[in-house]
Chimera marker file (.cmm) of the C-alpha trace (Angstrom):
<marker_set name="trace">
<marker id="1" x="187.719" y="149.116" z="67.998" r="1" g="1" b="0" radius="0.5"/>
<marker id="2" x="188.643" y="147.107" z="65.170" r="1" g="1" b="0" radius="0.5"/>
<marker id="3" x="188.325" y="143.548" z="66.961" r="1" g="1" b="0" radius="0.5"/>
<marker id="4" x="185.279" y="144.739" z="67.751" r="1" g="1" b="0" radius="0.5"/>
<marker id="5" x="183.987" y="144.997" z="64.044" r="1" g="1" b="0" radius="0.5"/>
<marker id="6" x="186.240" y="141.679" z="63.213" r="1" g="1" b="0" radius="0.5"/>
<marker id="7" x="183.810" y="139.880" z="66.085" r="1" g="1" b="0" radius="0.5"/>
<marker id="8" x="180.927" y="141.585" z="64.363" r="1" g="1" b="0" radius="0.5"/>
<marker id="9" x="181.500" y="140.249" z="60.994" r="1" g="1" b="0" radius="0.5"/>
<marker id="10" x="182.427" y="136.499" z="61.950" r="1" g="1" b="0" radius="0.5"/>
<marker id="11" x="179.356" y="136.453" z="63.730" r="1" g="1" b="0" radius="0.5"/>
<marker id="12" x="177.192" y="137.448" z="60.979" r="1" g="1" b="0" radius="0.5"/>
<marker id="13" x="178.989" y="135.309" z="59.067" r="1" g="1" b="0" radius="0.5"/>
<marker id="14" x="178.082" y="132.252" z="61.340" r="1" g="1" b="0" radius="0.5"/>
<marker id="15" x="175.018" y="132.988" z="61.512" r="1" g="1" b="0" radius="0.5"/>
<marker id="16" x="174.511" y="133.118" z="57.859" r="1" g="1" b="0" radius="0.5"/>
<marker id="17" x="176.061" y="129.833" z="57.411" r="1" g="1" b="0" radius="0.5"/>
<marker id="18" x="173.828" y="128.110" z="59.732" r="1" g="1" b="0" radius="0.5"/>
<marker id="19" x="171.042" y="129.419" z="58.344" r="1" g="1" b="0" radius="0.5"/>
<marker id="20" x="172.024" y="128.352" z="54.684" r="1" g="1" b="0" radius="0.5"/>
<marker id="21" x="173.257" y="124.857" z="56.697" r="1" g="1" b="0" radius="0.5"/>
<marker id="22" x="169.484" y="124.416" z="57.945" r="1" g="1" b="0" radius="0.5"/>
<marker id="23" x="167.799" y="125.126" z="54.868" r="1" g="1" b="0" radius="0.5"/>
<marker id="24" x="169.188" y="122.607" z="52.730" r="1" g="1" b="0" radius="0.5"/>
<marker id="25" x="169.099" y="120.012" z="55.743" r="1" g="1" b="0" radius="0.5"/>
<marker id="26" x="165.527" y="121.011" z="55.879" r="1" g="1" b="0" radius="0.5"/>
<marker id="27" x="165.028" y="120.641" z="52.596" r="1" g="1" b="0" radius="0.5"/>
<marker id="28" x="166.868" y="117.470" z="51.944" r="1" g="1" b="0" radius="0.5"/>
<marker id="29" x="164.366" y="115.923" z="54.701" r="1" g="1" b="0" radius="0.5"/>
<marker id="30" x="161.367" y="116.913" z="52.629" r="1" g="1" b="0" radius="0.5"/>
<marker id="31" x="160.502" y="119.398" z="55.378" r="1" g="1" b="0" radius="0.5"/>
<marker id="32" x="159.274" y="122.114" z="53.643" r="1" g="1" b="0" radius="0.5"/>
<marker id="33" x="155.954" y="120.899" z="51.480" r="1" g="1" b="0" radius="0.5"/>
<marker id="34" x="156.904" y="122.687" z="48.091" r="1" g="1" b="0" radius="0.5"/>
<marker id="35" x="160.395" y="121.452" z="47.925" r="1" g="1" b="0" radius="0.5"/>
<marker id="36" x="159.491" y="118.344" z="46.111" r="1" g="1" b="0" radius="0.5"/>
<marker id="37" x="160.825" y="118.193" z="42.381" r="1" g="1" b="0" radius="0.5"/>
<marker id="38" x="157.993" y="116.666" z="40.684" r="1" g="1" b="0" radius="0.5"/>
<marker id="39" x="154.678" y="116.536" z="41.140" r="1" g="1" b="0" radius="0.5"/>
<marker id="40" x="153.501" y="114.315" z="38.196" r="1" g="1" b="0" radius="0.5"/>
<marker id="41" x="154.997" y="111.440" z="36.139" r="1" g="1" b="0" radius="0.5"/>
<marker id="42" x="154.050" y="108.786" z="33.077" r="1" g="1" b="0" radius="0.5"/>
<marker id="43" x="154.943" y="105.372" z="34.332" r="1" g="1" b="0" radius="0.5"/>
<marker id="44" x="155.498" y="102.778" z="31.321" r="1" g="1" b="0" radius="0.5"/>
<marker id="45" x="155.797" y="99.364" z="32.932" r="1" g="1" b="0" radius="0.5"/>
<marker id="46" x="157.817" y="97.111" z="30.094" r="1" g="1" b="0" radius="0.5"/>
<marker id="47" x="158.271" y="93.489" z="29.754" r="1" g="1" b="0" radius="0.5"/>
<marker id="48" x="161.420" y="91.849" z="29.076" r="1" g="1" b="0" radius="0.5"/>
<marker id="49" x="161.181" y="91.747" z="25.536" r="1" g="1" b="0" radius="0.5"/>
<marker id="50" x="160.835" y="95.793" z="25.357" r="1" g="1" b="0" radius="0.5"/>
<marker id="51" x="156.726" y="95.743" z="24.770" r="1" g="1" b="0" radius="0.5"/>
<marker id="52" x="154.735" y="97.978" z="26.990" r="1" g="1" b="0" radius="0.5"/>
<marker id="53" x="152.974" y="96.468" z="29.453" r="1" g="1" b="0" radius="0.5"/>
<marker id="54" x="151.053" y="99.019" z="30.999" r="1" g="1" b="0" radius="0.5"/>
<marker id="55" x="151.258" y="102.962" z="30.903" r="1" g="1" b="0" radius="0.5"/>
<marker id="56" x="150.170" y="104.307" z="34.526" r="1" g="1" b="0" radius="0.5"/>
<marker id="57" x="149.476" y="108.377" z="35.394" r="1" g="1" b="0" radius="0.5"/>
<marker id="58" x="151.091" y="108.689" z="38.682" r="1" g="1" b="0" radius="0.5"/>
<marker id="59" x="151.267" y="111.295" z="41.432" r="1" g="1" b="0" radius="0.5"/>
<marker id="60" x="154.896" y="111.708" z="42.367" r="1" g="1" b="0" radius="0.5"/>
<marker id="61" x="155.878" y="111.389" z="46.050" r="1" g="1" b="0" radius="0.5"/>
<marker id="62" x="159.430" y="112.637" z="46.041" r="1" g="1" b="0" radius="0.5"/>
<marker id="63" x="159.669" y="114.326" z="49.738" r="1" g="1" b="0" radius="0.5"/>
<marker id="64" x="159.670" y="112.723" z="53.217" r="1" g="1" b="0" radius="0.5"/>
<marker id="65" x="156.555" y="114.230" z="54.106" r="1" g="1" b="0" radius="0.5"/>
<marker id="66" x="154.889" y="113.179" z="50.483" r="1" g="1" b="0" radius="0.5"/>
<marker id="67" x="156.572" y="109.558" z="51.073" r="1" g="1" b="0" radius="0.5"/>
<marker id="68" x="155.217" y="109.562" z="54.352" r="1" g="1" b="0" radius="0.5"/>
<marker id="69" x="151.021" y="110.689" z="53.320" r="1" g="1" b="0" radius="0.5"/>
<marker id="70" x="151.279" y="108.499" z="50.292" r="1" g="1" b="0" radius="0.5"/>
<marker id="71" x="147.973" y="107.210" z="49.091" r="1" g="1" b="0" radius="0.5"/>
<marker id="72" x="146.093" y="107.230" z="52.494" r="1" g="1" b="0" radius="0.5"/>
<marker id="73" x="144.296" y="110.551" z="51.294" r="1" g="1" b="0" radius="0.5"/>
<marker id="74" x="143.177" y="108.752" z="48.641" r="1" g="1" b="0" radius="0.5"/>
<marker id="75" x="139.653" y="107.178" z="48.552" r="1" g="1" b="0" radius="0.5"/>
<marker id="76" x="140.480" y="104.951" z="45.642" r="1" g="1" b="0" radius="0.5"/>
<marker id="77" x="142.598" y="104.789" z="42.435" r="1" g="1" b="0" radius="0.5"/>
<marker id="78" x="141.433" y="103.926" z="38.857" r="1" g="1" b="0" radius="0.5"/>
<marker id="79" x="143.006" y="101.224" z="36.684" r="1" g="1" b="0" radius="0.5"/>
<marker id="80" x="146.447" y="103.192" z="35.378" r="1" g="1" b="0" radius="0.5"/>
<marker id="81" x="146.497" y="105.926" z="38.308" r="1" g="1" b="0" radius="0.5"/>
<marker id="82" x="148.928" y="105.405" z="40.754" r="1" g="1" b="0" radius="0.5"/>
<marker id="83" x="151.427" y="107.061" z="42.950" r="1" g="1" b="0" radius="0.5"/>
<marker id="84" x="155.709" y="106.836" z="42.325" r="1" g="1" b="0" radius="0.5"/>
<marker id="85" x="157.548" y="107.509" z="44.930" r="1" g="1" b="0" radius="0.5"/>
<marker id="86" x="160.843" y="108.365" z="44.445" r="1" g="1" b="0" radius="0.5"/>
<marker id="87" x="164.019" y="107.949" z="46.740" r="1" g="1" b="0" radius="0.5"/>
<marker id="88" x="167.670" y="109.381" z="46.791" r="1" g="1" b="0" radius="0.5"/>
<marker id="89" x="169.169" y="106.080" z="46.143" r="1" g="1" b="0" radius="0.5"/>
<marker id="90" x="168.217" y="102.653" z="46.114" r="1" g="1" b="0" radius="0.5"/>
<marker id="91" x="167.738" y="100.711" z="49.613" r="1" g="1" b="0" radius="0.5"/>
<marker id="92" x="166.184" y="98.266" z="51.125" r="1" g="1" b="0" radius="0.5"/>
<marker id="93" x="162.572" y="99.628" z="51.972" r="1" g="1" b="0" radius="0.5"/>
<marker id="94" x="159.540" y="98.753" z="54.312" r="1" g="1" b="0" radius="0.5"/>
<marker id="95" x="156.169" y="99.910" z="53.285" r="1" g="1" b="0" radius="0.5"/>
<marker id="96" x="153.087" y="100.175" z="55.336" r="1" g="1" b="0" radius="0.5"/>
<marker id="97" x="148.728" y="100.518" z="54.339" r="1" g="1" b="0" radius="0.5"/>
<marker id="98" x="148.770" y="103.134" z="56.892" r="1" g="1" b="0" radius="0.5"/>
<marker id="99" x="144.992" y="104.422" z="57.160" r="1" g="1" b="0" radius="0.5"/>
<marker id="100" x="144.380" y="103.087" z="53.281" r="1" g="1" b="0" radius="0.5"/>
<marker id="101" x="140.866" y="102.630" z="52.798" r="1" g="1" b="0" radius="0.5"/>
<marker id="102" x="141.845" y="100.206" z="49.758" r="1" g="1" b="0" radius="0.5"/>
<marker id="103" x="143.921" y="97.473" z="48.469" r="1" g="1" b="0" radius="0.5"/>
<marker id="104" x="147.345" y="98.146" z="46.424" r="1" g="1" b="0" radius="0.5"/>
<marker id="105" x="150.198" y="96.604" z="44.619" r="1" g="1" b="0" radius="0.5"/>
<marker id="106" x="153.574" y="97.731" z="45.954" r="1" g="1" b="0" radius="0.5"/>
<marker id="107" x="155.730" y="97.460" z="43.137" r="1" g="1" b="0" radius="0.5"/>
<marker id="108" x="159.952" y="98.383" z="44.306" r="1" g="1" b="0" radius="0.5"/>
<marker id="109" x="162.228" y="99.099" z="41.414" r="1" g="1" b="0" radius="0.5"/>
<marker id="110" x="165.973" y="99.402" z="41.355" r="1" g="1" b="0" radius="0.5"/>
<marker id="111" x="167.870" y="102.681" z="40.338" r="1" g="1" b="0" radius="0.5"/>
<marker id="112" x="167.893" y="101.086" z="36.511" r="1" g="1" b="0" radius="0.5"/>
<marker id="113" x="163.849" y="100.696" z="36.776" r="1" g="1" b="0" radius="0.5"/>
<marker id="114" x="163.882" y="97.014" z="37.077" r="1" g="1" b="0" radius="0.5"/>
<marker id="115" x="161.520" y="95.718" z="39.169" r="1" g="1" b="0" radius="0.5"/>
<marker id="116" x="162.457" y="93.524" z="41.963" r="1" g="1" b="0" radius="0.5"/>
<marker id="117" x="159.607" y="92.997" z="44.387" r="1" g="1" b="0" radius="0.5"/>
<marker id="118" x="155.531" y="93.004" z="43.941" r="1" g="1" b="0" radius="0.5"/>
<marker id="119" x="153.531" y="92.394" z="46.804" r="1" g="1" b="0" radius="0.5"/>
<marker id="120" x="149.502" y="92.461" z="46.611" r="1" g="1" b="0" radius="0.5"/>
<marker id="121" x="148.130" y="94.526" z="49.930" r="1" g="1" b="0" radius="0.5"/>
<marker id="122" x="144.497" y="94.343" z="50.935" r="1" g="1" b="0" radius="0.5"/>
<marker id="123" x="143.158" y="97.046" z="52.302" r="1" g="1" b="0" radius="0.5"/>
<marker id="124" x="143.672" y="97.349" z="56.418" r="1" g="1" b="0" radius="0.5"/>
<marker id="125" x="140.513" y="95.312" z="58.132" r="1" g="1" b="0" radius="0.5"/>
<marker id="126" x="137.586" y="97.345" z="60.267" r="1" g="1" b="0" radius="0.5"/>
<marker id="127" x="139.205" y="97.540" z="63.345" r="1" g="1" b="0" radius="0.5"/>
<marker id="128" x="143.011" y="97.847" z="61.697" r="1" g="1" b="0" radius="0.5"/>
<marker id="129" x="145.133" y="101.418" z="60.989" r="1" g="1" b="0" radius="0.5"/>
<marker id="130" x="147.407" y="99.394" z="58.811" r="1" g="1" b="0" radius="0.5"/>
<marker id="131" x="150.647" y="100.051" z="60.545" r="1" g="1" b="0" radius="0.5"/>
<marker id="132" x="151.422" y="96.260" z="61.268" r="1" g="1" b="0" radius="0.5"/>
<marker id="133" x="150.802" y="95.486" z="57.423" r="1" g="1" b="0" radius="0.5"/>
<marker id="134" x="154.530" y="95.538" z="56.289" r="1" g="1" b="0" radius="0.5"/>
<marker id="135" x="155.877" y="94.974" z="52.609" r="1" g="1" b="0" radius="0.5"/>
<marker id="136" x="159.621" y="94.608" z="52.038" r="1" g="1" b="0" radius="0.5"/>
<marker id="137" x="161.524" y="95.333" z="48.808" r="1" g="1" b="0" radius="0.5"/>
<marker id="138" x="164.811" y="96.915" z="47.004" r="1" g="1" b="0" radius="0.5"/>
<marker id="139" x="163.844" y="99.875" z="45.017" r="1" g="1" b="0" radius="0.5"/>
<marker id="140" x="165.161" y="103.355" z="44.715" r="1" g="1" b="0" radius="0.5"/>
<marker id="141" x="161.280" y="103.355" z="43.192" r="1" g="1" b="0" radius="0.5"/>
<marker id="142" x="158.394" y="102.452" z="44.274" r="1" g="1" b="0" radius="0.5"/>
<marker id="143" x="155.031" y="102.260" z="42.028" r="1" g="1" b="0" radius="0.5"/>
<marker id="144" x="151.895" y="101.722" z="44.235" r="1" g="1" b="0" radius="0.5"/>
<marker id="145" x="148.730" y="100.761" z="41.815" r="1" g="1" b="0" radius="0.5"/>
<marker id="146" x="145.547" y="99.053" z="42.340" r="1" g="1" b="0" radius="0.5"/>
<marker id="147" x="145.420" y="95.779" z="43.837" r="1" g="1" b="0" radius="0.5"/>
<marker id="148" x="145.875" y="93.058" z="41.069" r="1" g="1" b="0" radius="0.5"/>
<marker id="149" x="146.852" y="95.670" z="38.465" r="1" g="1" b="0" radius="0.5"/>
<marker id="150" x="150.425" y="94.237" z="37.621" r="1" g="1" b="0" radius="0.5"/>
<marker id="151" x="148.955" y="90.553" z="37.473" r="1" g="1" b="0" radius="0.5"/>
<marker id="152" x="146.237" y="91.906" z="34.810" r="1" g="1" b="0" radius="0.5"/>
<marker id="153" x="148.879" y="93.800" z="32.892" r="1" g="1" b="0" radius="0.5"/>
<marker id="154" x="151.108" y="90.590" z="32.794" r="1" g="1" b="0" radius="0.5"/>
<marker id="155" x="153.646" y="92.607" z="34.682" r="1" g="1" b="0" radius="0.5"/>
<marker id="156" x="156.423" y="90.865" z="37.218" r="1" g="1" b="0" radius="0.5"/>
<marker id="157" x="159.741" y="91.081" z="38.963" r="1" g="1" b="0" radius="0.5"/>
<marker id="158" x="162.414" y="91.619" z="36.001" r="1" g="1" b="0" radius="0.5"/>
<marker id="159" x="160.653" y="93.853" z="33.918" r="1" g="1" b="0" radius="0.5"/>
<marker id="160" x="160.918" y="97.201" z="34.433" r="1" g="1" b="0" radius="0.5"/>
<marker id="161" x="159.649" y="101.072" z="34.607" r="1" g="1" b="0" radius="0.5"/>
<marker id="162" x="160.599" y="104.030" z="32.375" r="1" g="1" b="0" radius="0.5"/>
<marker id="163" x="159.570" y="107.228" z="34.280" r="1" g="1" b="0" radius="0.5"/>
<marker id="164" x="158.525" y="110.274" z="32.235" r="1" g="1" b="0" radius="0.5"/>
<marker id="165" x="158.486" y="113.784" z="34.628" r="1" g="1" b="0" radius="0.5"/>
<marker id="166" x="155.721" y="115.905" z="33.656" r="1" g="1" b="0" radius="0.5"/>
<marker id="167" x="157.167" y="119.321" z="34.980" r="1" g="1" b="0" radius="0.5"/>
<link id1="1" id2="2" r="1" g="1" b="0" radius="0.2"/>
<link id1="2" id2="3" r="1" g="1" b="0" radius="0.2"/>
<link id1="3" id2="4" r="1" g="1" b="0" radius="0.2"/>
<link id1="4" id2="5" r="1" g="1" b="0" radius="0.2"/>
<link id1="5" id2="6" r="1" g="1" b="0" radius="0.2"/>
<link id1="6" id2="7" r="1" g="1" b="0" radius="0.2"/>
<link id1="7" id2="8" r="1" g="1" b="0" radius="0.2"/>
<link id1="8" id2="9" r="1" g="1" b="0" radius="0.2"/>
<link id1="9" id2="10" r="1" g="1" b="0" radius="0.2"/>
<link id1="10" id2="11" r="1" g="1" b="0" radius="0.2"/>
<link id1="11" id2="12" r="1" g="1" b="0" radius="0.2"/>
<link id1="12" id2="13" r="1" g="1" b="0" radius="0.2"/>
<link id1="13" id2="14" r="1" g="1" b="0" radius="0.2"/>
<link id1="14" id2="15" r="1" g="1" b="0" radius="0.2"/>
<link id1="15" id2="16" r="1" g="1" b="0" radius="0.2"/>
<link id1="16" id2="17" r="1" g="1" b="0" radius="0.2"/>
<link id1="17" id2="18" r="1" g="1" b="0" radius="0.2"/>
<link id1="18" id2="19" r="1" g="1" b="0" radius="0.2"/>
<link id1="19" id2="20" r="1" g="1" b="0" radius="0.2"/>
<link id1="20" id2="21" r="1" g="1" b="0" radius="0.2"/>
<link id1="21" id2="22" r="1" g="1" b="0" radius="0.2"/>
<link id1="22" id2="23" r="1" g="1" b="0" radius="0.2"/>
<link id1="23" id2="24" r="1" g="1" b="0" radius="0.2"/>
<link id1="24" id2="25" r="1" g="1" b="0" radius="0.2"/>
<link id1="25" id2="26" r="1" g="1" b="0" radius="0.2"/>
<link id1="26" id2="27" r="1" g="1" b="0" radius="0.2"/>
<link id1="27" id2="28" r="1" g="1" b="0" radius="0.2"/>
<link id1="28" id2="29" r="1" g="1" b="0" radius="0.2"/>
<link id1="29" id2="30" r="1" g="1" b="0" radius="0.2"/>
<link id1="30" id2="31" r="1" g="1" b="0" radius="0.2"/>
<link id1="31" id2="32" r="1" g="1" b="0" radius="0.2"/>
<link id1="32" id2="33" r="1" g="1" b="0" radius="0.2"/>
<link id1="33" id2="34" r="1" g="1" b="0" radius="0.2"/>
<link id1="34" id2="35" r="1" g="1" b="0" radius="0.2"/>
<link id1="35" id2="36" r="1" g="1" b="0" radius="0.2"/>
<link id1="36" id2="37" r="1" g="1" b="0" radius="0.2"/>
<link id1="37" id2="38" r="1" g="1" b="0" radius="0.2"/>
<link id1="38" id2="39" r="1" g="1" b="0" radius="0.2"/>
<link id1="39" id2="40" r="1" g="1" b="0" radius="0.2"/>
<link id1="40" id2="41" r="1" g="1" b="0" radius="0.2"/>
<link id1="41" id2="42" r="1" g="1" b="0" radius="0.2"/>
<link id1="42" id2="43" r="1" g="1" b="0" radius="0.2"/>
<link id1="43" id2="44" r="1" g="1" b="0" radius="0.2"/>
<link id1="44" id2="45" r="1" g="1" b="0" radius="0.2"/>
<link id1="45" id2="46" r="1" g="1" b="0" radius="0.2"/>
<link id1="46" id2="47" r="1" g="1" b="0" radius="0.2"/>
<link id1="47" id2="48" r="1" g="1" b="0" radius="0.2"/>
<link id1="48" id2="49" r="1" g="1" b="0" radius="0.2"/>
<link id1="49" id2="50" r="1" g="1" b="0" radius="0.2"/>
<link id1="50" id2="51" r="1" g="1" b="0" radius="0.2"/>
<link id1="51" id2="52" r="1" g="1" b="0" radius="0.2"/>
<link id1="52" id2="53" r="1" g="1" b="0" radius="0.2"/>
<link id1="53" id2="54" r="1" g="1" b="0" radius="0.2"/>
<link id1="54" id2="55" r="1" g="1" b="0" radius="0.2"/>
<link id1="55" id2="56" r="1" g="1" b="0" radius="0.2"/>
<link id1="56" id2="57" r="1" g="1" b="0" radius="0.2"/>
<link id1="57" id2="58" r="1" g="1" b="0" radius="0.2"/>
<link id1="58" id2="59" r="1" g="1" b="0" radius="0.2"/>
<link id1="59" id2="60" r="1" g="1" b="0" radius="0.2"/>
<link id1="60" id2="61" r="1" g="1" b="0" radius="0.2"/>
<link id1="61" id2="62" r="1" g="1" b="0" radius="0.2"/>
<link id1="62" id2="63" r="1" g="1" b="0" radius="0.2"/>
<link id1="63" id2="64" r="1" g="1" b="0" radius="0.2"/>
<link id1="64" id2="65" r="1" g="1" b="0" radius="0.2"/>
<link id1="65" id2="66" r="1" g="1" b="0" radius="0.2"/>
<link id1="66" id2="67" r="1" g="1" b="0" radius="0.2"/>
<link id1="67" id2="68" r="1" g="1" b="0" radius="0.2"/>
<link id1="68" id2="69" r="1" g="1" b="0" radius="0.2"/>
<link id1="69" id2="70" r="1" g="1" b="0" radius="0.2"/>
<link id1="70" id2="71" r="1" g="1" b="0" radius="0.2"/>
<link id1="71" id2="72" r="1" g="1" b="0" radius="0.2"/>
<link id1="72" id2="73" r="1" g="1" b="0" radius="0.2"/>
<link id1="73" id2="74" r="1" g="1" b="0" radius="0.2"/>
<link id1="74" id2="75" r="1" g="1" b="0" radius="0.2"/>
<link id1="75" id2="76" r="1" g="1" b="0" radius="0.2"/>
<link id1="76" id2="77" r="1" g="1" b="0" radius="0.2"/>
<link id1="77" id2="78" r="1" g="1" b="0" radius="0.2"/>
<link id1="78" id2="79" r="1" g="1" b="0" radius="0.2"/>
<link id1="79" id2="80" r="1" g="1" b="0" radius="0.2"/>
<link id1="80" id2="81" r="1" g="1" b="0" radius="0.2"/>
<link id1="81" id2="82" r="1" g="1" b="0" radius="0.2"/>
<link id1="82" id2="83" r="1" g="1" b="0" radius="0.2"/>
<link id1="83" id2="84" r="1" g="1" b="0" radius="0.2"/>
<link id1="84" id2="85" r="1" g="1" b="0" radius="0.2"/>
<link id1="85" id2="86" r="1" g="1" b="0" radius="0.2"/>
<link id1="86" id2="87" r="1" g="1" b="0" radius="0.2"/>
<link id1="87" id2="88" r="1" g="1" b="0" radius="0.2"/>
<link id1="88" id2="89" r="1" g="1" b="0" radius="0.2"/>
<link id1="89" id2="90" r="1" g="1" b="0" radius="0.2"/>
<link id1="90" id2="91" r="1" g="1" b="0" radius="0.2"/>
<link id1="91" id2="92" r="1" g="1" b="0" radius="0.2"/>
<link id1="92" id2="93" r="1" g="1" b="0" radius="0.2"/>
<link id1="93" id2="94" r="1" g="1" b="0" radius="0.2"/>
<link id1="94" id2="95" r="1" g="1" b="0" radius="0.2"/>
<link id1="95" id2="96" r="1" g="1" b="0" radius="0.2"/>
<link id1="96" id2="97" r="1" g="1" b="0" radius="0.2"/>
<link id1="97" id2="98" r="1" g="1" b="0" radius="0.2"/>
<link id1="98" id2="99" r="1" g="1" b="0" radius="0.2"/>
<link id1="99" id2="100" r="1" g="1" b="0" radius="0.2"/>
<link id1="100" id2="101" r="1" g="1" b="0" radius="0.2"/>
<link id1="101" id2="102" r="1" g="1" b="0" radius="0.2"/>
<link id1="102" id2="103" r="1" g="1" b="0" radius="0.2"/>
<link id1="103" id2="104" r="1" g="1" b="0" radius="0.2"/>
<link id1="104" id2="105" r="1" g="1" b="0" radius="0.2"/>
<link id1="105" id2="106" r="1" g="1" b="0" radius="0.2"/>
<link id1="106" id2="107" r="1" g="1" b="0" radius="0.2"/>
<link id1="107" id2="108" r="1" g="1" b="0" radius="0.2"/>
<link id1="108" id2="109" r="1" g="1" b="0" radius="0.2"/>
<link id1="109" id2="110" r="1" g="1" b="0" radius="0.2"/>
<link id1="110" id2="111" r="1" g="1" b="0" radius="0.2"/>
<link id1="111" id2="112" r="1" g="1" b="0" radius="0.2"/>
<link id1="112" id2="113" r="1" g="1" b="0" radius="0.2"/>
<link id1="113" id2="114" r="1" g="1" b="0" radius="0.2"/>
<link id1="114" id2="115" r="1" g="1" b="0" radius="0.2"/>
<link id1="115" id2="116" r="1" g="1" b="0" radius="0.2"/>
<link id1="116" id2="117" r="1" g="1" b="0" radius="0.2"/>
<link id1="117" id2="118" r="1" g="1" b="0" radius="0.2"/>
<link id1="118" id2="119" r="1" g="1" b="0" radius="0.2"/>
<link id1="119" id2="120" r="1" g="1" b="0" radius="0.2"/>
<link id1="120" id2="121" r="1" g="1" b="0" radius="0.2"/>
<link id1="121" id2="122" r="1" g="1" b="0" radius="0.2"/>
<link id1="122" id2="123" r="1" g="1" b="0" radius="0.2"/>
<link id1="123" id2="124" r="1" g="1" b="0" radius="0.2"/>
<link id1="124" id2="125" r="1" g="1" b="0" radius="0.2"/>
<link id1="125" id2="126" r="1" g="1" b="0" radius="0.2"/>
<link id1="126" id2="127" r="1" g="1" b="0" radius="0.2"/>
<link id1="127" id2="128" r="1" g="1" b="0" radius="0.2"/>
<link id1="128" id2="129" r="1" g="1" b="0" radius="0.2"/>
<link id1="129" id2="130" r="1" g="1" b="0" radius="0.2"/>
<link id1="130" id2="131" r="1" g="1" b="0" radius="0.2"/>
<link id1="131" id2="132" r="1" g="1" b="0" radius="0.2"/>
<link id1="132" id2="133" r="1" g="1" b="0" radius="0.2"/>
<link id1="133" id2="134" r="1" g="1" b="0" radius="0.2"/>
<link id1="134" id2="135" r="1" g="1" b="0" radius="0.2"/>
<link id1="135" id2="136" r="1" g="1" b="0" radius="0.2"/>
<link id1="136" id2="137" r="1" g="1" b="0" radius="0.2"/>
<link id1="137" id2="138" r="1" g="1" b="0" radius="0.2"/>
<link id1="138" id2="139" r="1" g="1" b="0" radius="0.2"/>
<link id1="139" id2="140" r="1" g="1" b="0" radius="0.2"/>
<link id1="140" id2="141" r="1" g="1" b="0" radius="0.2"/>
<link id1="141" id2="142" r="1" g="1" b="0" radius="0.2"/>
<link id1="142" id2="143" r="1" g="1" b="0" radius="0.2"/>
<link id1="143" id2="144" r="1" g="1" b="0" radius="0.2"/>
<link id1="144" id2="145" r="1" g="1" b="0" radius="0.2"/>
<link id1="145" id2="146" r="1" g="1" b="0" radius="0.2"/>
<link id1="146" id2="147" r="1" g="1" b="0" radius="0.2"/>
<link id1="147" id2="148" r="1" g="1" b="0" radius="0.2"/>
<link id1="148" id2="149" r="1" g="1" b="0" radius="0.2"/>
<link id1="149" id2="150" r="1" g="1" b="0" radius="0.2"/>
<link id1="150" id2="151" r="1" g="1" b="0" radius="0.2"/>
<link id1="151" id2="152" r="1" g="1" b="0" radius="0.2"/>
<link id1="152" id2="153" r="1" g="1" b="0" radius="0.2"/>
<link id1="153" id2="154" r="1" g="1" b="0" radius="0.2"/>
<link id1="154" id2="155" r="1" g="1" b="0" radius="0.2"/>
<link id1="155" id2="156" r="1" g="1" b="0" radius="0.2"/>
<link id1="156" id2="157" r="1" g="1" b="0" radius="0.2"/>
<link id1="157" id2="158" r="1" g="1" b="0" radius="0.2"/>
<link id1="158" id2="159" r="1" g="1" b="0" radius="0.2"/>
<link id1="159" id2="160" r="1" g="1" b="0" radius="0.2"/>
<link id1="160" id2="161" r="1" g="1" b="0" radius="0.2"/>
<link id1="161" id2="162" r="1" g="1" b="0" radius="0.2"/>
<link id1="162" id2="163" r="1" g="1" b="0" radius="0.2"/>
<link id1="163" id2="164" r="1" g="1" b="0" radius="0.2"/>
<link id1="164" id2="165" r="1" g="1" b="0" radius="0.2"/>
<link id1="165" id2="166" r="1" g="1" b="0" radius="0.2"/>
<link id1="166" id2="167" r="1" g="1" b="0" radius="0.2"/>
</marker_set>
């Protein structure tokens, strides 16, 4: 009788631990659409001599599913608007123009916010899905803004971004 209760208790403990582990894994992988830490941020682009070059109101993509979708469900971006992709760590990353209907600047910034790479990415052609348009850089943060915006603001590699989350 005692062995039977012990086995049941042990089995229930294993089941609970398995569910907790799966939940943590799913959350880390961004499988829950509500698991993003932030939804909006103000991104200040600061020059090498500490002057503000631009301020961007950005949607935040900090889950795997949000990063995969990106701006593909948008028709356009106005000047001063963008999307900030937040990763868990700094690494070499490649972004594509999947299902995009407008051109963007893709700005990679390291864990300290220093801009490491800027790509000007034109919208895909009429018979292209954008998957072949690959843009790589090193960063923990990737900021996407309207194409040409970074040059218009006088921002470049070596400048930095500062992020203020709204929620």
